[in-house]
PDB file with one MODEL, atoms N, CA, C and O in Angstrom:
MODEL        1
ATOM      1  N   MET A   1     -20.329  -7.039 -15.209  1.00  0.00           N
ATOM      2  CA  MET A   1     -20.818  -7.202 -16.562  1.00  0.00           C
ATOM      3  C   MET A   1     -19.809  -6.572 -17.532  1.00  0.00           C
ATOM      4  O   MET A   1     -19.241  -5.516 -17.252  1.00  0.00           O
ATOM      5  N   THR A   2     -19.604  -7.216 -18.637  1.00  0.00           N
ATOM      6  CA  THR A   2     -18.638  -6.758 -19.619  1.00  0.00           C
ATOM      7  C   THR A   2     -19.288  -5.755 -20.569  1.00  0.00           C
ATOM      8  O   THR A   2     -20.408  -5.958 -21.035  1.00  0.00           O
ATOM      9  N   SER A   3     -18.570  -4.676 -20.844  1.00  0.00           N
ATOM     10  CA  SER A   3     -19.118  -3.657 -21.733  1.00  0.00           C
ATOM     11  C   SER A   3     -18.711  -3.942 -23.176  1.00  0.00           C
ATOM     12  O   SER A   3     -17.739  -4.647 -23.443  1.00  0.00           O
ATOM     13  N   HIS A   4     -19.476  -3.379 -24.083  1.00  0.00           N
ATOM     14  CA  HIS A   4     -19.146  -3.521 -25.502  1.00  0.00           C
ATOM     15  C   HIS A   4     -17.816  -2.844 -25.821  1.00  0.00           C
ATOM     16  O   HIS A   4     -17.043  -3.330 -26.646  1.00  0.00           O
ATOM     17  N   PHE A   5     -17.561  -1.726 -25.164  1.00  0.00           N
ATOM     18  CA  PHE A   5     -16.308  -1.018 -25.420  1.00  0.00           C
ATOM     19  C   PHE A   5     -15.104  -1.866 -25.018  1.00  0.00           C
ATOM     20  O   PHE A   5     -14.120  -1.943 -25.753  1.00  0.00           O
ATOM     21  N   LEU A   6     -15.185  -2.502 -23.851  1.00  0.00           N
ATOM     22  CA  LEU A   6     -14.080  -3.356 -23.408  1.00  0.00           C
ATOM     23  C   LEU A   6     -13.865  -4.516 -24.373  1.00  0.00           C
ATOM     24  O   LEU A   6     -12.723  -4.853 -24.687  1.00  0.00           O
ATOM     25  N   LEU A   7     -14.931  -5.121 -24.839  1.00  0.00           N
ATOM     26  CA  LEU A   7     -14.804  -6.208 -25.807  1.00  0.00           C
ATOM     27  C   LEU A   7     -14.204  -5.723 -27.123  1.00  0.00           C
ATOM     28  O   LEU A   7     -13.407  -6.430 -27.738  1.00  0.00           O
ATOM     29  N   MET A   8     -14.580  -4.524 -27.556  1.00  0.00           N
ATOM     30  CA  MET A   8     -14.026  -3.962 -28.781  1.00  0.00           C
ATOM     31  C   MET A   8     -12.525  -3.702 -28.620  1.00  0.00           C
ATOM     32  O   MET A   8     -11.750  -3.960 -29.540  1.00  0.00           O
ATOM     33  N   VAL A   9     -12.120  -3.201 -27.470  1.00  0.00           N
ATOM     34  CA  VAL A   9     -10.704  -2.922 -27.217  1.00  0.00           C
ATOM     35  C   VAL A   9      -9.903  -4.218 -27.187  1.00  0.00           C
ATOM     36  O   VAL A   9      -8.808  -4.281 -27.746  1.00  0.00           O
ATOM     37  N   ILE A  10     -10.433  -5.244 -26.546  1.00  0.00           N
ATOM     38  CA  ILE A  10      -9.736  -6.539 -26.505  1.00  0.00           C
ATOM     39  C   ILE A  10      -9.610  -7.119 -27.907  1.00  0.00           C
ATOM     40  O   ILE A  10      -8.545  -7.606 -28.287  1.00  0.00           O
ATOM     41  N   PHE A  11     -10.685  -7.069 -28.670  1.00  0.00           N
ATOM     42  CA  PHE A  11     -10.642  -7.577 -30.048  1.00  0.00           C
ATOM     43  C   PHE A  11      -9.638  -6.798 -30.888  1.00  0.00           C
ATOM     44  O   PHE A  11      -8.857  -7.395 -31.629  1.00  0.00           O
ATOM     45  N   ALA A  12      -9.651  -5.467 -30.781  1.00  0.00           N
ATOM     46  CA  ALA A  12      -8.711  -4.639 -31.544  1.00  0.00           C
ATOM     47  C   ALA A  12      -7.270  -4.950 -31.149  1.00  0.00           C
ATOM     48  O   ALA A  12      -6.385  -4.980 -32.005  1.00  0.00           O
ATOM     49  N   LEU A  13      -7.031  -5.180 -29.868  1.00  0.00           N
ATOM     50  CA  LEU A  13      -5.687  -5.512 -29.408  1.00  0.00           C
ATOM     51  C   LEU A  13      -5.214  -6.843 -29.989  1.00  0.00           C
ATOM     52  O   LEU A  13      -4.084  -6.950 -30.464  1.00  0.00           O
ATOM     53  N   LEU A  14      -6.070  -7.843 -29.951  1.00  0.00           N
ATOM     54  CA  LEU A  14      -5.688  -9.155 -30.460  1.00  0.00           C
ATOM     55  C   LEU A  14      -5.469  -9.132 -31.979  1.00  0.00           C
ATOM     56  O   LEU A  14      -4.487  -9.685 -32.474  1.00  0.00           O
ATOM     57  N   VAL A  15      -6.370  -8.503 -32.703  1.00  0.00           N
ATOM     58  CA  VAL A  15      -6.262  -8.463 -34.165  1.00  0.00           C
ATOM     59  C   VAL A  15      -5.046  -7.645 -34.596  1.00  0.00           C
ATOM     60  O   VAL A  15      -4.317  -8.053 -35.500  1.00  0.00           O
ATOM     61  N   SER A  16      -4.824  -6.513 -33.969  1.00  0.00           N
ATOM     62  CA  SER A  16      -3.674  -5.688 -34.355  1.00  0.00           C
ATOM     63  C   SER A  16      -2.362  -6.384 -34.019  1.00  0.00           C
ATOM     64  O   SER A  16      -1.381  -6.227 -34.747  1.00  0.00           O
ATOM     65  N   THR A  17      -2.324  -7.146 -32.938  1.00  0.00           N
ATOM     66  CA  THR A  17      -1.114  -7.894 -32.589  1.00  0.00           C
ATOM     67  C   THR A  17      -0.803  -8.950 -33.644  1.00  0.00           C
ATOM     68  O   THR A  17       0.342  -9.083 -34.076  1.00  0.00           O
ATOM     69  N   VAL A  18      -1.819  -9.697 -34.055  1.00  0.00           N
ATOM     70  CA  VAL A  18      -1.607 -10.744 -35.062  1.00  0.00           C
ATOM     71  C   VAL A  18      -1.224 -10.125 -36.406  1.00  0.00           C
ATOM     72  O   VAL A  18      -0.287 -10.593 -37.053  1.00  0.00           O
ATOM     73  N   PHE A  19      -1.928  -9.090 -36.828  1.00  0.00           N
ATOM     74  CA  PHE A  19      -1.612  -8.459 -38.112  1.00  0.00           C
ATOM     75  C   PHE A  19      -0.199  -7.875 -38.120  1.00  0.00           C
ATOM     76  O   PHE A  19       0.519  -8.010 -39.111  1.00  0.00           O
ATOM     77  N   ALA A  20       0.202  -7.232 -37.029  1.00  0.00           N
ATOM     78  CA  ALA A  20       1.541  -6.649 -36.965  1.00  0.00           C
ATOM     79  C   ALA A  20       2.605  -7.740 -37.030  1.00  0.00           C
ATOM     80  O   ALA A  20       3.640  -7.562 -37.672  1.00  0.00           O
ATOM     81  N   ALA A  21       2.355  -8.857 -36.372  1.00  0.00           N
ATOM     82  CA  ALA A  21       3.321  -9.961 -36.402  1.00  0.00           C
ATOM     83  C   ALA A  21       3.423 -10.566 -37.799  1.00  0.00           C
ATOM     84  O   ALA A  21       4.494 -11.016 -38.205  1.00  0.00           O
ATOM     85  N   LEU A  22       2.328 -10.578 -38.524  1.00  0.00           N
ATOM     86  CA  LEU A  22       2.341 -11.138 -39.871  1.00  0.00           C
ATOM     87  C   LEU A  22       2.944 -10.189 -40.906  1.00  0.00           C
ATOM     88  O   LEU A  22       3.561 -10.626 -41.877  1.00  0.00           O
ATOM     89  N   LEU A  23       2.759  -8.895 -40.689  1.00  0.00           N
ATOM     90  CA  LEU A  23       3.170  -7.925 -41.698  1.00  0.00           C
ATOM     91  C   LEU A  23       4.621  -7.455 -41.566  1.00  0.00           C
ATOM     92  O   LEU A  23       5.251  -7.126 -42.572  1.00  0.00           O
ATOM     93  N   ARG A  24       5.153  -7.419 -40.359  1.00  0.00           N
ATOM     94  CA  ARG A  24       6.502  -6.869 -40.140  1.00  0.00           C
ATOM     95  C   ARG A  24       7.426  -7.931 -39.566  1.00  0.00           C
ATOM     96  O   ARG A  24       6.986  -8.835 -38.855  1.00  0.00           O
ATOM     97  N   ASP A  25       8.712  -7.814 -39.883  1.00  0.00           N
ATOM     98  CA  ASP A  25       9.699  -8.782 -39.423  1.00  0.00           C
ATOM     99  C   ASP A  25      10.428  -8.338 -38.161  1.00  0.00           C
ATOM    100  O   ASP A  25      10.691  -9.157 -37.280  1.00  0.00           O
ATOM    101  N   GLU A  26      10.753  -7.068 -38.064  1.00  0.00           N
ATOM    102  CA  GLU A  26      11.507  -6.571 -36.916  1.00  0.00           C
ATOM    103  C   GLU A  26      10.565  -6.249 -35.754  1.00  0.00           C
ATOM    104  O   GLU A  26       9.493  -5.684 -35.969  1.00  0.00           O
ATOM    105  N   PRO A  27      10.954  -6.601 -34.527  1.00  0.00           N
ATOM    106  CA  PRO A  27      10.079  -6.356 -33.363  1.00  0.00           C
ATOM    107  C   PRO A  27       9.692  -4.889 -33.175  1.00  0.00           C
ATOM    108  O   PRO A  27       8.557  -4.586 -32.808  1.00  0.00           O
ATOM    109  N   ARG A  28      10.636  -3.984 -33.426  1.00  0.00           N
ATOM    110  CA  ARG A  28      10.315  -2.560 -33.253  1.00  0.00           C
ATOM    111  C   ARG A  28       9.228  -2.123 -34.242  1.00  0.00           C
ATOM    112  O   ARG A  28       8.306  -1.394 -33.877  1.00  0.00           O
ATOM    113  N   GLN A  29       9.343  -2.568 -35.478  1.00  0.00           N
ATOM    114  CA  GLN A  29       8.335  -2.250 -36.487  1.00  0.00           C
ATOM    115  C   GLN A  29       7.000  -2.922 -36.156  1.00  0.00           C
ATOM    116  O   GLN A  29       5.938  -2.359 -36.420  1.00  0.00           O
ATOM    117  N   GLN A  30       7.054  -4.108 -35.586  1.00  0.00           N
ATOM    118  CA  GLN A  30       5.830  -4.797 -35.187  1.00  0.00           C
ATOM    119  C   GLN A  30       5.089  -3.996 -34.121  1.00  0.00           C
ATOM    120  O   GLN A  30       3.866  -3.861 -34.176  1.00  0.00           O
ATOM    121  N   VAL A  31       5.828  -3.471 -33.160  1.00  0.00           N
ATOM    122  CA  VAL A  31       5.205  -2.691 -32.091  1.00  0.00           C
ATOM    123  C   VAL A  31       4.581  -1.415 -32.652  1.00  0.00           C
ATOM    124  O   VAL A  31       3.450  -1.071 -32.310  1.00  0.00           O
ATOM    125  N   LYS A  32       5.317  -0.717 -33.513  1.00  0.00           N
ATOM    126  CA  LYS A  32       4.794   0.522 -34.095  1.00  0.00           C
ATOM    127  C   LYS A  32       3.557   0.256 -34.952  1.00  0.00           C
ATOM    128  O   LYS A  32       2.560   0.972 -34.855  1.00  0.00           O
ATOM    129  N   THR A  33       3.629  -0.772 -35.785  1.00  0.00           N
ATOM    130  CA  THR A  33       2.494  -1.101 -36.648  1.00  0.00           C
ATOM    131  C   THR A  33       1.301  -1.552 -35.824  1.00  0.00           C
ATOM    132  O   THR A  33       0.167  -1.164 -36.107  1.00  0.00           O
ATOM    133  N   GLY A  34       1.545  -2.367 -34.810  1.00  0.00           N
ATOM    134  CA  GLY A  34       0.465  -2.837 -33.949  1.00  0.00           C
ATOM    135  C   GLY A  34      -0.210  -1.696 -33.203  1.00  0.00           C
ATOM    136  O   GLY A  34      -1.434  -1.673 -33.073  1.00  0.00           O
ATOM    137  N   ALA A  35       0.577  -0.755 -32.715  1.00  0.00           N
ATOM    138  CA  ALA A  35       0.007   0.390 -31.995  1.00  0.00           C
ATOM    139  C   ALA A  35      -0.834   1.258 -32.924  1.00  0.00           C
ATOM    140  O   ALA A  35      -1.907   1.724 -32.542  1.00  0.00           O
ATOM    141  N   ARG A  36      -0.353   1.470 -34.126  1.00  0.00           N
ATOM    142  CA  ARG A  36      -1.124   2.273 -35.089  1.00  0.00           C
ATOM    143  C   ARG A  36      -2.421   1.576 -35.484  1.00  0.00           C
ATOM    144  O   ARG A  36      -3.472   2.211 -35.574  1.00  0.00           O
ATOM    145  N   MET A  37      -2.342   0.269 -35.719  1.00  0.00           N
ATOM    146  CA  MET A  37      -3.557  -0.483 -36.065  1.00  0.00           C
ATOM    147  C   MET A  37      -4.545  -0.485 -34.913  1.00  0.00           C
ATOM    148  O   MET A  37      -5.746  -0.315 -35.122  1.00  0.00           O
ATOM    149  N   PHE A  38      -4.048  -0.677 -33.697  1.00  0.00           N
ATOM    150  CA  PHE A  38      -4.916  -0.675 -32.521  1.00  0.00           C
ATOM    151  C   PHE A  38      -5.648   0.663 -32.403  1.00  0.00           C
ATOM    152  O   PHE A  38      -6.863   0.700 -32.206  1.00  0.00           O
ATOM    153  N   ALA A  39      -4.907   1.748 -32.525  1.00  0.00           N
ATOM    154  CA  ALA A  39      -5.521   3.073 -32.436  1.00  0.00           C
ATOM    155  C   ALA A  39      -6.538   3.278 -33.559  1.00  0.00           C
ATOM    156  O   ALA A  39      -7.608   3.845 -33.337  1.00  0.00           O
ATOM    157  N   ALA A  40      -6.204   2.821 -34.752  1.00  0.00           N
ATOM    158  CA  ALA A  40      -7.120   2.982 -35.887  1.00  0.00           C
ATOM    159  C   ALA A  40      -8.396   2.168 -35.688  1.00  0.00           C
ATOM    160  O   ALA A  40      -9.489   2.653 -35.979  1.00  0.00           O
ATOM    161  N   PHE A  41      -8.267   0.936 -35.195  1.00  0.00           N
ATOM    162  CA  PHE A  41      -9.448   0.102 -34.961  1.00  0.00           C
ATOM    163  C   PHE A  41     -10.364   0.723 -33.905  1.00  0.00           C
ATOM    164  O   PHE A  41     -11.579   0.784 -34.090  1.00  0.00           O
ATOM    165  N   VAL A  42      -9.782   1.180 -32.807  1.00  0.00           N
ATOM    166  CA  VAL A  42     -10.597   1.755 -31.730  1.00  0.00           C
ATOM    167  C   VAL A  42     -11.239   3.063 -32.189  1.00  0.00           C
ATOM    168  O   VAL A  42     -12.424   3.290 -31.944  1.00  0.00           O
ATOM    169  N   LEU A  43     -10.476   3.913 -32.844  1.00  0.00           N
ATOM    170  CA  LEU A  43     -11.045   5.182 -33.323  1.00  0.00           C
ATOM    171  C   LEU A  43     -12.115   4.957 -34.386  1.00  0.00           C
ATOM    172  O   LEU A  43     -13.124   5.662 -34.403  1.00  0.00           O
ATOM    173  N   ALA A  44     -11.910   3.997 -35.263  1.00  0.00           N
ATOM    174  CA  ALA A  44     -12.920   3.698 -36.283  1.00  0.00           C
ATOM    175  C   ALA A  44     -14.193   3.175 -35.629  1.00  0.00           C
ATOM    176  O   ALA A  44     -15.295   3.552 -36.028  1.00  0.00           O
ATOM    177  N   GLY A  45     -14.052   2.316 -34.636  1.00  0.00           N
ATOM    178  CA  GLY A  45     -15.228   1.793 -33.941  1.00  0.00           C
ATOM    179  C   GLY A  45     -16.000   2.881 -33.221  1.00  0.00           C
ATOM    180  O   GLY A  45     -17.228   2.926 -33.286  1.00  0.00           O
ATOM    181  N   LEU A  46     -15.280   3.762 -32.533  1.00  0.00           N
ATOM    182  CA  LEU A  46     -15.949   4.865 -31.837  1.00  0.00           C
ATOM    183  C   LEU A  46     -16.604   5.835 -32.818  1.00  0.00           C
ATOM    184  O   LEU A  46     -17.714   6.311 -32.580  1.00  0.00           O
ATOM    185  N   THR A  47     -15.919   6.123 -33.910  1.00  0.00           N
ATOM    186  CA  THR A  47     -16.469   7.044 -34.906  1.00  0.00           C
ATOM    187  C   THR A  47     -17.724   6.474 -35.561  1.00  0.00           C
ATOM    188  O   THR A  47     -18.731   7.168 -35.699  1.00  0.00           O
ATOM    189  N   LEU A  48     -17.657   5.215 -35.959  1.00  0.00           N
ATOM    190  CA  LEU A  48     -18.836   4.599 -36.583  1.00  0.00           C
ATOM    191  C   LEU A  48     -19.991   4.492 -35.596  1.00  0.00           C
ATOM    192  O   LEU A  48     -21.145   4.717 -35.963  1.00  0.00           O
ATOM    193  N   GLY A  49     -19.690   4.152 -34.353  1.00  0.00           N
ATOM    194  CA  GLY A  49     -20.741   4.101 -33.334  1.00  0.00           C
ATOM    195  C   GLY A  49     -21.372   5.463 -33.105  1.00  0.00           C
ATOM    196  O   GLY A  49     -22.588   5.570 -32.945  1.00  0.00           O
ATOM    197  N   TRP A  50     -20.547   6.506 -33.088  1.00  0.00           N
ATOM    198  CA  TRP A  50     -21.065   7.848 -32.893  1.00  0.00           C
ATOM    199  C   TRP A  50     -21.914   8.295 -34.089  1.00  0.00           C
ATOM    200  O   TRP A  50     -22.936   8.957 -33.912  1.00  0.00           O
ATOM    201  N   LEU A  51     -21.489   7.932 -35.302  1.00  0.00           N
ATOM    202  CA  LEU A  51     -22.252   8.309 -36.497  1.00  0.00           C
ATOM    203  C   LEU A  51     -23.588   7.564 -36.580  1.00  0.00           C
ATOM    204  O   LEU A  51     -24.568   8.106 -37.091  1.00  0.00           O
ATOM    205  N   MET A  52     -23.632   6.333 -36.084  1.00  0.00           N
ATOM    206  CA  MET A  52     -24.867   5.550 -36.138  1.00  0.00           C
ATOM    207  C   MET A  52     -25.811   5.843 -34.966  1.00  0.00           C
ATOM    208  O   MET A  52     -26.963   5.412 -34.991  1.00  0.00           O
ATOM    209  N   PHE A  53     -25.353   6.556 -33.960  1.00  0.00           N
ATOM    210  CA  PHE A  53     -26.160   6.825 -32.776  1.00  0.00           C
ATOM    211  C   PHE A  53     -27.511   7.482 -33.080  1.00  0.00           C
ATOM    212  O   PHE A  53     -28.508   7.097 -32.469  1.00  0.00           O
ATOM    213  N   PRO A  54     -27.590   8.458 -34.000  1.00  0.00           N
ATOM    214  CA  PRO A  54     -28.893   9.095 -34.260  1.00  0.00           C
ATOM    215  C   PRO A  54     -29.883   8.202 -35.024  1.00  0.00           C
ATOM    216  O   PRO A  54     -31.045   8.578 -35.185  1.00  0.00           O
ATOM    217  N   PHE A  55     -29.450   7.044 -35.489  1.00  0.00           N
ATOM    218  CA  PHE A  55     -30.309   6.183 -36.298  1.00  0.00           C
ATOM    219  C   PHE A  55     -30.583   4.854 -35.585  1.00  0.00           C
ATOM    220  O   PHE A  55     -30.018   3.828 -35.965  1.00  0.00           O
ATOM    221  N   PRO A  56     -31.436   4.857 -34.566  1.00  0.00           N
ATOM    222  CA  PRO A  56     -31.710   3.605 -33.853  1.00  0.00           C
ATOM    223  C   PRO A  56     -32.518   2.641 -34.719  1.00  0.00           C
ATOM    224  O   PRO A  56     -33.272   3.052 -35.602  1.00  0.00           O
ATOM    225  N   LEU A  57     -32.344   1.367 -34.447  1.00  0.00           N
ATOM    226  CA  LEU A  57     -33.101   0.355 -35.194  1.00  0.00           C
ATOM    227  C   LEU A  57     -34.479   0.168 -34.634  1.00  0.00           C
ATOM    228  O   LEU A  57     -35.248  -0.646 -35.145  1.00  0.00           O
TER     229      LEU A  57
ENDMDL
END
């Protein structure tokens, strides 16, 4: 069974790859930008999930 975390990581990887390719021209800059975006997406998702944990629907 697929976990939500794994799906979030895959989505963050795909989105950060596309955004980095669109925003930067040089491959080295693309890799750096993509890695930073990936880390930011995953950390933001974990942080928001942790903040919403005490408030179940």
